C-alpha positions in Angstrom: -14.9 -24.6 8.9 -11.5 -22.1 8.4 -9.7 -25.2 6.6 -12.5 -25.4 4.2 -12.5 -21.7 3.7 -8.9 -21.8 3.0 -9.3 -24.6 0.5 -12.3 -22.6 -1.2 -10.0 -19.4 -1.3 -7.3 -21.1 -2.6 -9.9 -23.2 -5.3 -11.2 -19.3 -6.5 -7.9 -18.1 -7.1 -6.8 -20.9 -9.1 -9.6 -21.5 -11.3 -11.7 -18.5 -11.4 -8.8 -16.3 -11.8 -5.7 -17.9 -13.1 -6.8 -17.6 -16.6 -7.9 -14.3 -16.6 -4.8 -13.2 -14.7 -2.7 -14.7 -17.5 -4.2 -12.7 -20.2 -3.0 -9.6 -18.2 0.5 -10.9 -17.5 1.4 -12.4 -20.8 0.6 -9.1 -23.0 3.2 -6.2 -23.7 3.6 -3.3 -21.4 1.7 -1.4 -23.8 -1.2 -3.6 -24.2 -1.2 -4.2 -20.4 -1.6 -0.4 -20.0 -4.4 -0.2 -22.3 -6.4 -3.2 -21.1 -6.0 -1.9 -17.4 -7.8 1.3 -18.4 -11.2 -1.0 -18.3 -10.6 -2.9 -15.3 -11.0 -1.9 -11.6 -7.5 -0.8 -11.5 -8.2 1.6 -14.4 -11.3 3.0 -12.6 -9.5 3.6 -9.5 -6.9 5.7 -11.3 -9.2 7.5 -13.1 -10.8 8.5 -9.9 -7.9 9.3 -7.9 -5.9 11.4 -11.0 -6.6 14.6 -9.6 -6.1 14.2 -6.0 -2.7 12.2 -6.7 -1.4 14.9 -8.5 -2.5 17.3 -5.5 -0.7 15.4 -2.7 2.6 14.7 -5.2 2.9 18.4 -5.4 2.6 19.0 -1.6 5.9 20.4 0.0 6.9 17.2 1.9 7.2 15.0 -1.3 8.8 18.1 -3.6 11.4 18.2 -0.6 12.2 14.7 -1.1 12.4 14.8 -4.8 14.7 17.9 -4.6 17.0 16.5 -1.8 15.8 18.8 0.8 13.5 16.9 3.1 14.6 17.4 6.9 15.2 14.8 9.3 12.5 15.8 11.6 10.0 15.7 8.6 10.6 12.4 7.7 10.6 11.3 11.1 6.9 12.8 11.7 6.3 11.1 8.4 7.2 7.7 9.6 5.7 8.3 12.9 2.0 8.9 11.5 2.4 6.2 8.8 3.2 3.5 11.2 0.0 4.4 13.0 -2.1 4.2 9.8 -0.4 1.1 8.7 -0.8 -0.5 11.8 -4.5 -0.2 12.3 -5.0 -1.0 8.5 -3.0 -4.2 8.8 -4.4 -5.4 12.0 -8.0 -4.8 10.8 -7.1 -6.7 7.4 -5.8 -9.6 9.6 -8.9 -9.6 11.5 -11.4 -9.6 8.5 -9.7 -11.7 6.0 -10.9 -15.0 7.4 -14.6 -13.9 6.5 -13.9 -12.5 3.2 -12.5 -14.3 0.2 -11.6 -11.5 -2.1 -9.7 -9.6 1.2 -8.1 -12.7 1.8 -7.0 -13.2 -1.8 -4.9 -9.5 -2.2 -3.4 -9.6 1.4 0.0 -10.4 1.7 2.3 -10.2 4.9 5.1 -9.7 2.7 4.3 -6.3 2.0 3.0 -5.1 5.3 5.0 -2.3 6.6 4.2 -1.9 10.5 7.4 -3.4 11.2 9.3 -1.6 9.2 8.0 1.6 9.6 8.6 1.2 13.6 12.1 0.1 12.8 12.9 3.3 10.9 10.6 5.4 13.3 13.0 4.4 16.0 16.1 4.8 14.0 15.3 8.4 13.4 13.5 9.0 16.8 17.0 8.1 18.5 19.0 10.3 16.3 16.7 13.5 16.8 16.5 12.5 20.6 12.7 12.6 20.6 10.8 10.4 23.1 7.9 8.7 20.9 5.8 8.1 24.0 5.8 11.8 24.8 4.4 12.8 21.1 0.9 11.9 19.5 -0.4 11.6 15.9 -1.6 14.5 13.7 -5.3 15.2 14.0 -5.7 14.1 10.3 -4.0 10.7 11.3 -6.5 10.3 14.0 -9.1 11.0 11.6 -7.8 8.5 8.9 -7.5 5.7 12.3 -11.0 6.4 12.9 -11.9 5.9 9.3 -10.5 2.7 8.9 -11.7 1.3 12.2 -15.2 2.4 10.6 -14.4 0.5 7.4 -13.5 -2.5 9.5 -16.7 -2.9 11.3 -19.4 -1.5 8.4 -17.8 -1.9 5.0 -14.6 -4.5 5.4 -14.2 -4.4 1.5 -13.2 -0.8 1.2 -10.2 -1.8 3.5 -8.9 -3.2 -0.4 -9.0 0.6 -1.5 -6.7 1.8 1.3 -4.5 -1.1 1.3 -3.9 -1.0 -2.4 -3.3 2.6 -2.9 -0.6 2.7 0.0 0.9 -0.7 -0.9 1.3 0.2 -4.8 2.5 3.7 -4.2 5.5 2.1 -2.2 6.3 -0.9 -4.4 6.1 1.6 -7.3 7.8 4.8 -6.2 9.7 3.1 -3.4 12.9 3.1 -4.9 13.0 6.7 -6.0 12.0 8.0 -2.5 14.3 5.6 -0.9 17.4 7.0 -2.9 16.8 10.5 -2.3 16.1 9.8 1.6 19.5 7.9 1.5 21.3 10.9 -0.3 19.6 13.5 1.5 19.9 12.4 5.1 22.6 9.4 5.0 20.9 7.2 7.5 22.1 3.6 8.4 20.5 0.6 6.6 18.5 0.1 9.7 16.9 3.1 9.3 15.8 2.1 5.6 13.7 -0.7 6.0 10.3 1.2 4.8 11.0 0.5 0.9 12.6 -2.7 1.3 11.1 -5.9 0.6 13.1 -9.0 1.6 10.3 -11.0 2.2 9.4 -11.2 -1.3 12.0 -13.7 -1.8 9.7 -16.1 -0.1 6.8 -15.8 -2.9 6.2 -17.5 -5.6 3.7 -15.8 -8.4 2.5 -16.5 -11.5 3.9 -14.0 -14.0 3.9 -13.7 -17.6 2.5 -17.6 -18.0 5.1 -19.0 -15.6 6.1 -19.0 -12.2 8.5 -16.6 -10.8 10.1 -17.1 -7.6 11.7 -14.4 -5.4 9.7 -11.5 -7.4 11.0 -7.9 -7.6 9.0 -5.2 -6.1 8.3 -4.5 -9.9 7.2 -7.5 -10.8 5.0 -8.2 -7.6 3.6 -4.8 -8.0 2.1 -5.4 -11.5 0.7 -8.8 -10.2 -0.8 -7.5 -7.4 -2.7 -4.9 -10.1 -3.6 -7.8 -11.8 -4.8 -10.1 -8.9 -7.2 -7.0 -7.7 -8.6 -6.9 -11.2 -9.6 -10.7 -11.3 -11.4 -10.4 -8.0 -15.0 -11.8 -8.0 -16.7 -8.8 -7.0 -20.2 -7.1 -7.3 -20.8 -3.8 -8.7 -21.0 -2.4 -5.5 -18.0 -4.0 -3.9 -15.8 -2.5 -6.7 -17.6 1.0 -6.2 -16.9 1.0 -2.6 -13.1 0.0 -3.5 -13.2 2.9 -5.8 -14.4 5.4 -3.5 -12.1 4.2 -0.8 -9.2 4.7 -2.8 -10.0 7.9 -3.4 -10.7 8.9 0.5 -7.4 7.1 1.3 -5.4 9.5 -1.1 -7.2 12.5 0.2 -6.9 11.6 3.7 -3.2 10.9 3.0 -2.9 14.2 1.6 -4.1 15.9 5.0 -1.5 14.0 6.7 1.3 15.1 4.2 -0.1 18.7 5.0 0.5 18.5 8.7 4.1 17.8 7.8 4.7 21.3 6.3 5.8 22.9 9.5 9.3 20.8 9.7 
């Protein structure tokens, strides 16, 4: 049965999505931006606009952008993100075999649990912190509870949380990584989170042709376009939009708890 599901999943991607996907990827950046306004991604962007701006203005992110973030703050950021990403990525893997839309947009190449754990352990060692002696923030526990509830009750909503954070890392990761390197000067082993070496294993259909070893920039646009051509009901789209908003809001609450550091 699962083999049949895999075949059907691939069939839907290649027959129902490729033509529409080509229409997105073959256009200029300006045309693509205009077209996205009327898509699921465009509706998500509109829904999260205000909360996105609010989160970006929080002290932790402004400290990163101004080269003032402390090692302690960055460690606790990694530590809490590790628990959130681990919960979500494990949930996605458990439900993807029962959901064609989820299966179509899940890429282990952009999962971050391993990378977060690696960076977290690096900074914990530098700071002399025993990871087993500390607990996630209350806001992190709330987010994890929310993700577990989505898995049980409305799995399609996991796409909203997964998209918001995966796209954000792919789009803004280079800038953040550059500032972390300059401010904290970590070894490469402590800078795994924003690196995507496994993308080299992928071949994507981009701008009407196959692209091997896509860059994060190419993949983030492909990722958006793939979500836009998912075969979803109106209720499913609305669920993803709502979950995207809730994800951003809860990430903001986690970031707020970093303020003392």
